[in-house]
C-alpha positions in Angstrom: 15.8 -1.5 -44.9 13.8 -3.2 -47.7 10.1 -4.1 -47.5 10.7 -7.7 -46.5 13.2 -6.6 -43.8 10.6 -4.0 -42.5 7.9 -6.7 -42.3 10.1 -9.1 -40.5 11.3 -6.4 -38.1 7.9 -5.1 -37.1 6.5 -8.6 -36.7 9.4 -9.7 -34.5 9.3 -6.5 -32.5 5.5 -6.8 -32.2 5.9 -10.3 -30.8 8.5 -9.1 -28.4 6.1 -6.4 -27.3 3.3 -8.9 -26.8 5.5 -11.1 -24.7 6.6 -8.1 -22.6 2.9 -7.2 -22.0 1.6 -10.7 -21.5 2.4 -11.7 -17.9 0.8 -12.6 -14.7 -2.3 -10.4 -14.7 -3.0 -11.1 -18.4 -3.6 -14.8 -17.5 -5.4 -14.6 -14.2 -7.8 -11.6 -14.7 -9.6 -12.6 -17.9 -10.0 -16.2 -16.6 -11.6 -15.1 -13.3 -13.7 -12.4 -15.0 -15.0 -15.1 -17.4 -16.3 -17.2 -14.5 -17.8 -14.2 -12.8 -19.4 -12.7 -15.9 -20.9 -16.0 -17.1 -23.4 -15.3 -19.9 -22.4 -11.7 -19.9 -18.8 -12.6 -20.7 -18.6 -10.9 -24.1 -20.0 -7.6 -22.8 -17.5 -7.6 -20.0 -14.7 -8.6 -22.4 -15.5 -5.7 -24.6 -14.8 -3.3 -21.7 -11.7 -5.4 -20.7 -10.3 -5.2 -24.3 -10.7 -1.4 -24.2 -8.4 -1.0 -21.2 -6.4 -4.2 -21.5 -5.5 -4.0 -25.2 -6.8 -0.7 -26.6 -5.1 1.6 -24.1 -1.8 -0.2 -24.3 -1.8 0.3 -28.0 -2.6 4.0 -27.7 0.1 4.3 -25.1 2.7 2.8 -27.4 1.6 5.0 -30.3 1.5 8.1 -28.1 5.1 7.8 -27.1 6.2 7.4 -30.7 3.9 10.2 -31.8 5.2 12.6 -29.1 8.8 12.0 -30.1 9.7 12.0 -26.5 12.9 10.2 -25.2 10.9 8.6 -22.4 7.8 9.0 -20.3 9.4 11.6 -18.0 10.0 13.9 -21.0 6.4 13.3 -22.2 4.9 14.0 -18.7 7.2 17.1 -18.3 4.9 18.9 -20.7 2.8 19.4 -17.6 5.8 20.6 -15.5 9.3 19.3 -15.1 8.7 18.2 -11.5 5.5 16.4 -12.5 7.4 14.5 -15.2 9.9 13.2 -12.7 7.3 12.4 -10.1 5.0 10.7 -12.6 7.7 8.7 -14.2 9.3 7.5 -10.9 5.9 6.4 -9.6 5.0 4.6 -12.8 8.3 2.8 -13.0 8.2 1.7 -9.4 4.6 0.5 -9.6 5.1 -1.6 -12.7 8.6 -2.5 -11.6 10.0 -3.7 -8.3 7.1 -2.8 -6.0 4.2 -4.6 -7.6 4.2 -6.0 -11.2 7.7 -7.5 -11.3 7.4 -9.5 -8.1 3.9 -10.6 -9.2 5.4 -12.3 -12.3 7.3 -14.6 -10.0 4.5 -15.3 -7.5 1.9 -16.1 -10.2 4.4 -18.3 -12.0 5.0 -20.1 -8.7 1.4 -20.4 -7.7 0.2 -21.9 -11.0 3.3 -23.7 -12.3 5.0 -25.0 -9.1 2.7 -25.1 -6.2 0.3 -27.8 -7.7 3.3 -30.1 -7.8 4.2 -29.7 -4.1 3.4 -32.7 -2.0 1.7 -31.1 1.0 -0.7 -33.9 1.9 -0.5 -35.2 5.5 1.2 -32.0 6.7 -0.4 -29.7 9.3 -1.2 -26.1 8.3 2.1 -24.7 9.8 4.3 -27.3 8.2 2.6 -26.9 4.8 3.1 -23.1 5.0 6.7 -23.5 5.9 7.4 -25.9 3.0 5.5 -23.6 0.6 7.6 -20.6 1.8 10.8 -22.5 1.3 9.7 -23.6 -2.2 8.7 -20.0 -3.1 12.1 -18.7 -1.9 14.0 -21.2 -4.0 11.8 -20.7 -7.1 12.0 -16.9 -7.0 15.8 -17.1 -6.6 16.0 -19.2 -9.9 13.3 -17.0 -11.6 15.1 -13.7 -10.9 18.5 -15.2 -11.7 17.2 -15.9 -15.2 15.5 -12.5 -15.4 18.8 -10.9 -14.5 20.7 -12.8 -17.1 18.2 -11.9 -19.9 18.2 -8.2 -18.7 21.9 -7.4 -18.7 22.0 -7.2 -22.5 18.9 -5.2 -23.5 20.0 -5.0 -27.1 19.3 -8.7 -27.5 15.7 -8.6 -26.3 14.2 -8.9 -29.8 16.2 -12.0 -30.6 15.8 -13.6 -27.1 12.1 -12.8 -26.6 10.5 -11.9 -29.9 12.0 -14.8 -31.9 12.3 -17.5 -29.2 10.1 -17.1 -26.1 7.0 -15.5 -27.7 6.4 -18.2 -30.4 6.8 -20.9 -27.7 4.4 -19.0 -25.5 1.8 -18.5 -28.2 1.9 -22.2 -29.2 1.5 -23.3 -25.6 -1.5 -20.9 -25.1 -3.1 -22.0 -28.4 -3.1 -25.7 -27.3 -4.9 -25.0 -24.1 -7.4 -22.3 -25.1 -8.0 -23.9 -28.5 -9.0 -27.2 -27.0 -11.2 -25.4 -24.5 -13.0 -23.5 -27.3 -13.6 -26.7 -29.3 -14.7 -28.7 -26.3 -16.3 -26.3 -23.7 -17.2 -27.9 -20.3 -20.7 -26.4 -20.5 -22.7 -23.3 -21.2 -21.8 -20.1 -19.4 -23.8 -19.7 -16.2 -25.8 -16.7 -15.0 -23.5 -13.9 -14.0 -22.7 -13.1 -10.3 -24.2 -10.0 -8.9 -21.2 -7.7 -9.7 -21.7 -8.5 -13.4 -25.4 -8.1 -13.7 -25.3 -4.3 -14.2 -22.8 -1.9 -15.7 -21.0 -5.0 -17.2 -19.0 -3.0 -19.7 -17.7 -0.6 -17.1 -16.9 -3.5 -14.8 -14.9 -5.1 -17.5 -13.0 -1.8 -18.1 -12.0 -1.7 -14.4 -10.8 -5.3 -14.5 -8.6 -4.4 -17.5 -6.8 -2.0 -15.2 -5.4 -5.0 -13.3 -3.2 -6.0 -16.2 -1.2 -2.8 -15.7 -0.5 -2.8 -19.5 -1.7 0.8 -20.1 0.9 1.9 -17.5 3.5 -0.4 -18.9 2.9 0.8 -22.5 4.5 4.1 -21.8 7.6 2.2 -20.6 7.7 -0.7 -23.1 7.2 1.8 -26.0 10.7 3.1 -25.3 12.1 -0.5 -25.6 10.4 -0.9 -29.0 11.6 2.5 -30.3 15.2 1.6 -29.2 14.9 -1.8 -30.9 13.7 -0.1 -34.1 16.5 2.3 -34.0 18.9 -0.6 -33.4 17.7 -2.0 -36.8 19.1 1.0 -38.6 15.9 3.1 -38.8 16.5 6.8 -38.0 13.7 8.6 -39.8 11.0 9.8 -37.3 8.1 8.8 -39.6 9.5 5.3 -40.2 10.1 4.9 -36.4 6.5 5.9 -35.7 5.2 3.6 -38.5 7.1 0.6 -37.3 6.3 1.3 -33.7 2.6 1.6 -34.5 2.6 -1.6 -36.5 4.4 -3.5 -33.8 1.8 -2.1 -31.3 -1.0 -3.5 -33.6 0.6 -6.9 -33.6 1.0 -6.9 -29.9 -2.6 -5.6 -29.2 -4.1 -8.0 -31.7 -2.4 -11.0 -30.0 -3.5 -9.7 -26.6 -7.1 -9.3 -27.7 -7.3 -12.8 -29.2 -5.8 -14.5 -26.2 -8.0 -12.5 -23.8 -11.2 -13.5 -25.5 -10.3 -17.2 -25.5 -9.1 -17.2 -21.9 -12.3 -15.4 -20.8 -14.5 -17.8 -22.8 -12.7 -20.8 -21.2 -13.4 -19.3 -17.8 -17.1 -18.7 -18.6 -17.6 -22.3 -19.8 -15.5 -23.9 -17.1 -18.0 -23.4 -14.2 -20.0 -26.5 -15.3 -16.9 -28.6 -15.0 -14.8 -27.2 -12.2 -17.4 -25.0 -10.3 -16.8 -21.4 -9.3 -13.2 -20.8 -8.2 -11.8 -18.1 -5.8 -9.1 -16.8 -8.2 -8.1 -16.8 -11.8 -5.0 -18.9 -11.0 -7.3 -21.7 -9.7 -9.5 -21.4 -12.8 -6.5 -21.9 -15.1 -5.0 -24.7 -13.1 -8.2 -26.8 -12.8 -9.1 -26.1 -16.4 -5.8 -27.4 -17.6 -6.1 -30.5 -15.4 -9.6 -31.1 -16.6 -8.6 -31.2 -20.2 -5.2 -32.8 -20.1 -4.8 -34.4 -16.6 -1.3 -34.3 -15.2 0.0 -33.2 -18.6 -2.2 -30.1 -18.3 -0.4 -29.0 -15.2 2.9 -29.2 -17.1 1.5 -27.3 -20.1 0.1 -24.6 -17.9 3.4 -24.4 -16.0 5.2 -23.8 -19.3 2.7 -21.1 -20.4 2.9 -19.2 -17.1 6.7 -19.4 -16.8 7.3 -18.1 -20.3 4.7 -15.4 -20.0 5.9 -14.2 -16.6 9.7 -14.5 -17.4 9.4 -12.3 -20.5 7.4 -9.7 -18.7 9.9 -9.7 -15.8 12.8 -9.2 -18.1 11.0 -6.3 -19.9 10.2 -4.5 -16.6 13.7 -4.9 -15.1 15.2 -3.7 -18.4 12.9 -0.7 -18.6 13.4 0.3 -15.0 17.2 -0.1 -15.3 17.4 2.1 -18.4 15.2 4.8 -17.0 16.9 5.1 -13.6 20.3 5.0 -15.3 19.3 8.1 -17.2 17.8 9.7 -14.1 20.9 9.0 -12.0 23.7 8.2 -14.4 26.3 7.9 -11.6 24.8 4.4 -11.0 25.3 2.2 -14.0 22.6 0.3 -15.9 24.1 -3.0 -14.7 24.0 -1.8 -11.1 20.3 -0.7 -11.4 19.4 -4.2 -12.9 21.0 -5.8 -9.8 19.0 -3.5 -7.5 15.7 -4.0 -9.1 16.2 -7.8 -9.4 17.0 -8.1 -5.7 14.1 -5.8 -4.6 11.7 -7.8 -6.8 13.0 -11.0 -5.3 12.4 -9.7 -1.7 8.8 -8.4 -2.5 7.9 -11.6 -4.4 8.2 -13.5 -1.1 5.4 -11.4 0.5 2.9 -13.5 -1.5 0.6 -12.9 -4.4 -2.5 -11.9 -2.5 -0.7 -9.0 -0.7 0.8 -7.8 -4.0 -2.5 -7.7 -5.7 -4.3 -6.1 -2.7 -1.9 -3.2 -2.3 -1.4 -2.5 -6.0 -5.1 -1.7 -6.5 -5.0 1.8 -4.8 -1.9 2.7 -6.8 -3.6 1.7 -10.0 -6.6 3.7 -9.2 -4.3 6.7 -8.8 -2.1 6.3 -11.8 -4.6 5.1 -14.4 -6.6 8.4 -14.7 -3.3 10.4 -15.0 -2.0 8.0 -17.6 -5.1 8.0 -19.8 -5.3 11.8 -19.5 -1.7 12.2 -20.5 -2.1 9.9 -23.5 -5.2 11.9 -24.6 -3.3 15.2 -24.3 -0.5 13.8 -26.5 -2.8 13.0 -29.3 -4.6 16.4 -28.9 -1.3 18.3 -28.6 -1.5 19.9 -32.1 -5.1 20.9 -31.7 -4.4 23.2 -28.7 -1.0 24.2 -30.0 0.8 22.2 -27.3 0.2 25.0 -24.7 1.4 24.0 -21.3 -1.6 25.7 -19.7 -3.9 23.0 -21.2 -1.7 20.2 -19.8 -1.7 21.8 -16.4 -5.4 22.5 -16.1 -6.3 19.0 -17.4 -4.1 17.4 -14.8 -5.2 19.8 -12.0 -8.8 18.6 -12.6 -7.9 14.9 -13.0 -5.5 14.6 -10.0 -8.0 15.2 -7.1 -10.3 12.5 -8.4 -7.4 10.1 -8.9 -6.1 10.8 -5.4 -9.6 10.3 -4.0 -10.0 7.0 -5.8 -6.7 5.7 -4.5 -7.4 6.9 -1.0 -10.9 5.4 -1.0 -9.6 2.1 -2.3 -6.9 1.9 0.3 -9.2 2.9 3.1 -11.7 0.3 2.0 -9.2 -2.4 3.0 -9.2 -1.2 6.6 -11.5 -2.1 9.5 -14.3 0.3 10.2 -13.9 1.9 6.7 -17.6 2.4 6.3 -17.7 5.0 9.0 -14.7 7.1 7.7 -15.0 10.5 6.2 -13.8 9.3 2.8 -16.6 6.8 2.6 -19.1 9.5 3.4 -17.7 11.6 0.5 -17.9 8.5 -1.6 -21.7 8.2 -0.9 -22.2 11.8 -1.8 -20.3 11.6 -5.1 -22.3 8.5 -6.2 -25.4 10.6 -6.7 -23.7 13.8 -7.9 -20.9 12.8 -10.3 -21.8 11.0 -13.5 -19.7 7.8 -14.2 -18.5 7.8 -10.6 -20.2 4.5 -9.6 -18.6 2.8 -12.6 -15.1 3.8 -11.4 -14.7 6.5 -14.0 -15.6 9.6 -11.9 -12.4 11.3 -13.1 -13.5 11.5 -16.8 -15.8 14.5 -16.6 -13.4 16.6 -14.4 -10.5 15.8 -16.8 -12.7 16.9 -19.8 -13.7 20.0 -17.9 -10.0 20.8 -17.2 -9.2 20.3 -20.9 -11.9 22.6 -22.1 -11.2 25.3 -19.5 -7.5 25.2 -20.4 -8.2 25.6 -24.1 -10.6 28.5 -23.5 -8.1 30.3 -21.2 -5.3 29.7 -23.7 -7.4 31.1 -26.5 -8.4 34.2 -24.5 -4.7 34.8 -23.6 -3.8 34.4 -27.3 -6.4 36.9 -28.5 -5.2 39.5 -25.9 -1.6 39.0 -27.0 
């Protein structure tokens, strides 16, 4: 490949990667955070960018740097069984159980529901009509996702060169107008964003699921690069890294503008209960009925591209894991499962995904860090094992605590008593990062033991 071809390839691949990342959560979370953070929006956004754009970039680079075929092979550096368990959990979480259904429900909630004529209907009749509309919409949405997913080799052409430019232009119209003509000054932050604002923004960035998805989407990028005739490992890593930079850069710019739009929107549309409402009312404020159409286009393009990427990634991985079932059959399975789960509703999907995120994120970040430190400790499996052994208990506890907090009488449970004790004993725990020091301790202990064993040998 010549220089111009290289440039065109990594730009198109980077735009494809951006479109794969940019889905439901990438729209609703920064908009809602902007309203909540108010005048502290840029401090919160700094934390959000760290986990919402920085970690996905590191995840993409880590997979290319490791030279692994997929996330299972990379995680198997801890132990083969851990590689399978981690990969299956990761793919199911960002695939048919949570993230993929969410692409359809957010697209429906923002792009279709505002156009439904529910006036004059009682609550039950309105709910029934909304359920029927959701069922019809998700059927069409996942039929398109299926069609785009059955030929994964055409993803760069279909998404990177067609869907992404249309998505970026649509977003630029909305957020650009909001930046030039803000509704008012950002208000005072709500209580949650008055202290530990940076850490709060980091936790909000978890909701995008992009750091988890980066380990999956990186494989799609690497396969796309190889499909362009690149076989040299250094060139593959270089193009993958540059594609990741394009994607992360686009994500960061869009996040900042959406969050700023949310922060300045309170004066015009008041405080809203969700990011979806912030986006919908902001679009209507600026463009009237046309704004609803514009937002519907943005959301549909963003969510469709992410849905296609997730179904494709899951189909390819499970086909490698269980080759007796073809890729096409796996695509059918994941499309149908996502269709069913999408009809459970957005609020339930978000609610029950949070405990899983609190479990998987610490393990994912620790694994990414170990990949980059691999050469420093000689790639000794012992270091991988001790780091994960120290990280896993806190990750499990965070997931358990988050799940239990949704239940009635949670404040009296044993897990909440432990939670109260850890708040005063473990640094960073109150900020949701209580796993960081245990992970670091596991890394250091593993390296020390490995060095002692090496000296004795």
